[in-house]
C-alpha positions, 0 to 999 in steps of 0.5 A, spaced: 586 234 279 581 240 279 582 247 283 579 247 290 576 253 293 579 256 299 576 254 305 572 260 309 574 259 316 581 259 317 584 257 324 591 258 324 597 259 319 604 258 319 610 259 314 618 260 314 622 261 308 629 257 309 634 262 305 640 259 301 637 252 300 634 248 294 629 242 295 624 238 292 617 239 294 615 231 293 621 230 297 619 234 302 612 231 302 614 224 303 618 226 308 613 230 312 608 224 310 613 219 314 613 223 320 606 224 320 605 216 320 609 215 325 605 220 330 599 215 328 594 220 328 587 217 329 581 219 324 586 222 318 586 222 311 591 225 307 591 227 300 593 232 294 589 238 292 590 244 287 589 251 289 590 257 283 595 262 284 590 267 282 585 268 277 581 263 273 586 261 268 592 262 273 597 256 274 595 251 280 599 250 285 600 242 289 598 242 296 598 236 301 592 236 305 591 232 312 584 232 314 581 230 321 573 230 321 571 238 318 579 240 320 584 240 314 591 242 314 593 245 307 601 244 307 605 247 301 612 246 300 616 249 293 623 253 292 622 260 292 628 265 289 634 262 292 630 259 298 625 254 299 618 256 302 614 251 307 607 254 309 600 251 312 593 253 313 589 249 318 582 251 316 575 248 318 571 246 311 564 248 312 559 245 308 556 252 303 549 251 301 547 256 295 543 262 297 537 260 293 537 253 296 538 256 302 532 260 302 528 254 298 530 249 304 527 255 309 521 256 306 520 249 306 521 248 313 517 254 315 511 251 311 512 244 314 512 247 320 506 252 319 502 245 316 503 242 322 500 246 326 494 248 321 492 241 321 493 239 328 492 245 332 497 250 335 499 246 342 499 239 338 503 242 332 508 246 337 509 239 341 510 235 335 514 239 332 519 239 339 519 231 339 519 230 332 525 234 330 530 233 336 529 225 335 530 226 328 537 230 328 539 225 333 537 219 328 542 224 323 547 224 328 547 216 330 548 215 322 553 220 321 557 217 327 556 210 324 559 212 317 552 211 313 551 218 312 554 225 312 551 230 316 553 236 311 547 237 309 544 237 315 549 243 318 548 247 311 540 248 313 538 254 316 536 254 324 536 246 323 544 246 322 545 251 328 540 246 332 544 241 330 551 243 332 548 245 338 545 239 340 550 234 338 557 237 337 558 243 342 564 246 344 567 242 349 574 242 353 575 235 350 573 237 343 577 243 343 583 239 346 583 234 341 583 240 336 589 243 339 593 236 339 591 234 332 594 241 330 600 240 334 601 233 332 601 236 324 605 242 326 611 238 329 611 233 323 612 240 319 618 242 323 621 235 324 623 235 317 625 242 316 629 240 322 633 235 319 634 239 313 637 245 316 642 240 320 644 236 314 645 242 310 648 246 316 643 251 315 641 255 321 635 252 325 628 256 326 628 260 332 623 259 337 619 265 335 619 262 328 616 256 330 609 259 332 603 259 328 599 264 327 592 263 331 586 266 328 579 263 329 580 256 333 576 257 339 570 259 335 571 252 331 565 247 331 569 242 328 572 235 332 
């Protein structure tokens, strides 16, 4: 498994160190998956991903990833000294386009627009762009909804990507509520495993202040 690049947009983060406790990462991940499965969160996928501990040749650390559309939870559990460390990062996995390819795509879009204006005239060319472009983006949205096309390619395009998100994936109360429910369900699954482990070993339970995630760019997120 190759090492992953850290997602650019971190939505929230949470971590805790269970003092004087030794456990297994695999055991934690297994218990977490059971707790997660019981909640039956729709449209989620689970996988294992590796992140490097520091530089290019450093060791890798395995995380358990839970994905729902563009949102990803990367959960880490591992021994640390005499304790056991648990953390997660909730991030938006936004597609990235190489700067050179982005410049080429922008040039291609401008060239196409100028060619339409030149060949059809200013008024007819602009009207054609205003009709064809939204219809094309609507077709992309329908294909993405049907699962026959990944709209990441369109989202990466300069100008066009922003227009696509504005037209078909705007921030709404429903989308934000869905993201919050996804975060809370995964967060509760992590806490459930910790609570069971600390109770079985007679270790102090987490305080209320230790249970709250640190929110970052949640309401600026465009994921669903």
